[in-house]
Backbone as CSV, one residue per row, in Angstrom:
resi,resn,N_x,N_y,N_z,CA_x,CA_y,CA_z,C_x,C_y,C_z
1,MET,-24.177,13.775,-86.139,-24.118,14.934,-87.097,-24.410,14.636,-88.443
2,THR,-24.120,13.659,-88.751,-24.382,13.258,-90.268,-25.314,12.698,-90.733
3,GLY,-26.523,12.203,-89.295,-27.590,11.766,-89.704,-27.354,10.192,-90.294
4,PHE,-26.286,9.655,-89.953,-25.971,8.313,-90.272,-26.977,7.202,-89.691
5,ASP,-27.632,7.179,-88.409,-28.241,6.303,-87.706,-29.615,6.155,-88.588
6,THR,-30.518,7.496,-88.709,-31.619,7.609,-89.445,-31.421,6.970,-90.820
7,ALA,-30.323,7.297,-91.426,-30.406,7.028,-92.828,-30.434,5.376,-93.049
8,ALA,-29.209,5.127,-92.355,-29.096,3.479,-92.185,-30.307,2.761,-91.676
9,ARG,-31.256,3.471,-90.772,-32.390,2.713,-90.514,-33.607,2.747,-92.007
10,ASN,-33.312,3.444,-92.525,-34.299,3.834,-93.656,-33.735,3.254,-94.798
11,ALA,-32.643,2.449,-95.245,-31.669,2.135,-96.170,-32.283,0.699,-96.239
12,ASP,-32.264,-0.031,-97.349,-32.236,-1.267,-97.722,-30.809,-1.979,-97.760
13,LEU,-29.719,-1.346,-97.942,-28.685,-1.963,-98.185,-27.669,-0.496,-98.400
14,ILE,-26.277,-0.985,-97.592,-25.565,0.002,-97.490,-24.348,-0.605,-98.116
15,ILE,-23.731,0.158,-98.991,-22.519,-0.283,-99.651,-21.112,0.779,-99.127
16,THR,-20.025,0.201,-98.737,-19.216,0.942,-98.266,-18.016,0.214,-99.058
17,GLY,-16.853,1.001,-99.117,-15.501,0.864,-99.594,-14.562,0.626,-98.599
18,GLU,-13.327,-0.308,-98.930,-12.165,-0.804,-98.235,-11.125,-0.767,-99.279
19,GLY,-9.699,-0.369,-98.594,-8.617,-0.811,-99.530,-8.326,-1.783,-99.564
20,HIS,-8.103,-2.711,-98.447,-7.654,-3.843,-98.171,-8.505,-4.552,-96.901
21,LEU,-9.380,-5.262,-97.250,-10.160,-6.023,-96.114,-9.857,-7.134,-95.902
22,ASP,-9.199,-7.353,-94.783,-8.107,-8.625,-94.355,-8.842,-8.975,-92.769
23,GLY,-8.145,-9.994,-92.112,-8.381,-10.376,-90.743,-8.054,-9.286,-89.819
24,GLN,-7.499,-8.244,-89.913,-7.466,-7.310,-88.932,-8.505,-5.960,-89.388
25,SER,-9.418,-6.183,-90.161,-10.465,-5.192,-90.457,-11.511,-5.542,-89.302
26,ALA,-11.696,-6.601,-88.548,-12.396,-7.019,-87.740,-11.965,-6.587,-86.190
27,GLN,-10.871,-5.988,-86.079,-9.961,-5.559,-85.020,-9.952,-3.761,-84.699
28,GLY,-11.158,-3.576,-85.045,-11.546,-2.078,-84.649,-11.477,-1.290,-85.604
29,LYS,-11.155,-1.237,-87.011,-11.137,-0.548,-88.188,-12.648,0.094,-88.324
30,LEU,-12.698,1.211,-88.996,-13.780,1.984,-89.096,-15.015,1.055,-89.712
31,ILE,-14.717,-0.144,-90.695,-15.902,-0.566,-91.359,-16.504,-1.489,-90.458
32,GLN,-16.000,-2.200,-89.217,-16.431,-2.924,-88.410,-17.601,-2.015,-87.697
33,GLY,-17.228,-1.047,-87.310,-17.980,0.109,-86.399,-18.989,0.638,-87.397
34,LEU,-18.990,0.788,-88.554,-20.371,0.964,-89.501,-21.096,-0.120,-89.582
35,CYS,-20.637,-1.537,-89.628,-21.366,-2.556,-89.508,-22.443,-2.491,-88.215
36,GLY,-21.930,-2.427,-87.512,-22.291,-2.194,-85.948,-23.479,-1.108,-86.150
37,ARG,-22.871,0.050,-86.497,-24.030,0.958,-86.011,-25.536,0.638,-87.163
38,ALA,-24.830,0.280,-88.449,-25.893,-0.161,-89.527,-26.768,-1.289,-89.342
39,SER,-26.449,-1.860,-88.370,-27.355,-3.287,-87.914,-28.949,-2.670,-87.448
40,PRO,-29.660,-3.462,-88.241,-29.820,-4.693,-88.980,-29.519,-4.535,-90.549
41,THR,-29.538,-3.080,-90.840,-29.241,-3.305,-92.513,-27.985,-3.671,-93.261
42,PRO,-28.294,-4.402,-93.770,-27.030,-5.310,-94.340,-26.390,-4.517,-95.060
43,VAL,-25.114,-4.841,-94.798,-23.637,-3.921,-95.415,-23.021,-4.981,-96.380
44,ILE,-22.517,-4.523,-97.555,-21.586,-5.013,-98.258,-20.358,-3.850,-98.439
45,ALA,-19.253,-4.840,-98.876,-17.896,-3.927,-98.825,-17.459,-4.285,-100.344
46,LEU,-17.120,-3.412,-101.271,-16.161,-3.117,-102.080,-14.819,-2.742,-101.905
47,CYS,-13.788,-3.323,-102.102,-12.419,-3.362,-101.653,-11.384,-3.306,-102.987
48,GLY,-10.376,-2.472,-102.747,-9.188,-2.980,-103.521,-8.440,-4.137,-103.823
49,LYS,-8.342,-4.606,-102.355,-7.868,-6.181,-102.238,-8.764,-6.914,-101.294
50,LEU,-9.330,-8.149,-101.599,-9.662,-8.830,-100.347,-8.885,-9.962,-100.434
51,SER,-8.666,-10.235,-98.643,-7.998,-11.429,-97.953,-8.247,-11.674,-96.908
52,ALA,-9.864,-11.337,-96.539,-10.301,-11.664,-95.419,-11.189,-13.320,-95.731
53,THR,-11.166,-13.767,-94.968,-12.275,-15.474,-95.017,-13.363,-15.028,-95.109
54,PRO,-14.368,-15.991,-95.550,-15.545,-15.910,-95.172,-15.834,-15.603,-93.943
55,ASP,-15.330,-16.250,-92.842,-15.558,-15.959,-91.365,-15.090,-14.651,-90.792
56,GLN,-14.266,-14.335,-91.413,-13.645,-12.617,-90.822,-14.574,-11.905,-91.577
57,ILE,-15.280,-11.995,-92.679,-15.954,-10.926,-93.468,-17.239,-11.331,-92.387
58,GLU,-17.825,-12.403,-91.872,-19.023,-12.503,-91.246,-18.483,-11.624,-89.667
59,GLU,-17.174,-11.918,-89.144,-17.124,-11.276,-87.837,-17.032,-9.915,-88.051
60,ILE,-16.887,-8.957,-89.158,-16.595,-7.731,-89.293,-18.290,-7.137,-89.191
61,GLY,-18.927,-7.953,-89.541,-20.483,-7.683,-89.813,-20.795,-7.469,-91.133
62,LEU,-20.365,-8.012,-92.146,-20.727,-7.293,-93.176,-21.294,-8.715,-94.050
63,LYS,-22.521,-8.601,-95.087,-23.539,-9.287,-95.655,-22.314,-10.087,-96.621
64,ALA,-21.477,-9.286,-97.070,-20.718,-9.784,-98.435,-19.522,-8.596,-98.653
65,ALA,-18.764,-9.453,-99.489,-17.317,-8.514,-99.950,-17.243,-8.862,-100.921
66,TYR,-16.804,-7.954,-101.863,-15.971,-8.150,-103.061,-14.996,-7.116,-103.497
67,SER,-13.793,-7.755,-104.223,-12.933,-7.125,-104.567,-13.000,-6.455,-105.872
68,ILE,-12.420,-5.255,-106.018,-12.728,-4.695,-107.749,-11.594,-4.779,-108.335
69,ASN,-10.486,-5.842,-107.933,-9.739,-6.308,-108.804,-9.583,-7.218,-109.469
70,SER,-9.517,-7.813,-110.559,-9.887,-9.205,-110.983,-8.638,-10.095,-110.534
71,GLN,-7.609,-9.474,-110.904,-6.251,-10.148,-110.225,-5.400,-9.328,-109.418
72,GLU,-4.572,-9.612,-108.812,-3.491,-8.763,-107.949,-2.605,-8.210,-108.691
73,ARG,-2.518,-7.310,-109.137,-1.399,-6.415,-109.777,-0.548,-5.526,-109.151
74,PRO,0.678,-4.931,-109.656,1.307,-3.669,-108.706,0.579,-2.841,-108.304
75,LEU,0.492,-2.225,-107.089,-0.156,-1.422,-106.580,-0.506,-0.101,-107.415
76,ALA,0.549,0.534,-108.205,0.534,1.756,-109.041,-0.928,1.198,-110.013
77,GLU,-0.955,0.448,-110.493,-1.678,-0.323,-111.954,-2.913,-0.482,-111.112
78,MET,-3.008,-0.890,-109.974,-4.487,-1.232,-109.554,-5.159,0.249,-108.957
79,LEU,-4.237,1.375,-108.334,-4.773,2.455,-107.968,-5.159,3.129,-109.288
80,ALA,-4.422,2.975,-110.304,-4.788,3.839,-111.712,-6.092,3.361,-112.351
81,ASN,-6.519,1.963,-111.990,-7.690,1.751,-112.538,-9.070,1.549,-111.565
82,THR,-8.810,2.697,-110.431,-9.703,2.094,-109.463,-11.259,2.587,-109.721
83,ALA,-11.286,3.816,-110.406,-12.505,4.216,-111.053,-13.018,3.085,-111.674
84,ALA,-12.605,2.685,-112.867,-13.197,1.896,-113.882,-13.423,0.200,-113.176
85,ASN,-12.839,-0.161,-112.408,-12.881,-1.386,-111.368,-14.211,-1.123,-110.756
86,LEU,-14.179,-0.034,-109.958,-15.187,0.375,-108.888,-16.838,0.339,-109.967
87,GLU,-16.878,0.808,-110.781,-17.589,1.145,-111.369,-18.030,-0.374,-112.039
88,LYS,-17.451,-1.140,-112.545,-17.558,-2.322,-113.437,-17.952,-3.473,-112.319
89,THR,-17.267,-3.275,-111.126,-17.598,-4.230,-110.280,-19.318,-3.941,-109.260
90,ALA,-19.617,-2.348,-109.354,-20.704,-2.005,-109.155,-22.020,-2.669,-109.846
91,ALA,-21.600,-2.428,-111.118,-22.601,-2.505,-112.459,-22.771,-3.946,-112.327
92,GLU,-21.867,-4.756,-112.102,-22.054,-6.175,-112.158,-22.882,-6.937,-110.574
93,LEU,-22.846,-6.172,-109.804,-23.663,-6.391,-108.704,-25.431,-5.852,-108.663
94,VAL,-25.341,-5.213,-109.342,-26.835,-4.785,-109.363,-27.587,-5.143,-111.059
95,ILE,-26.483,-5.971,-111.776,-27.334,-7.100,-112.906,-27.990,-8.231,-112.429
């Protein structure tokens, strides 16, 4: 319905988001399905919290994953700064 498969085939890179990327993300969460459908187009994730190991990131099907928070803080504080931290992280990736 959304044309995802066609868009993925025509893309050079797909950037997605996840609140918390961890070992459970490879256990049937949407992000793993997205990576499977996107293949062979590489997918990277920007997430609020990153606790997945490099092996788990690979198992999910991601090319890479980045936390948008430089330090863990109280959840309310991280959520309040999501927009600014997402913009900063995305800008760092393209520079």
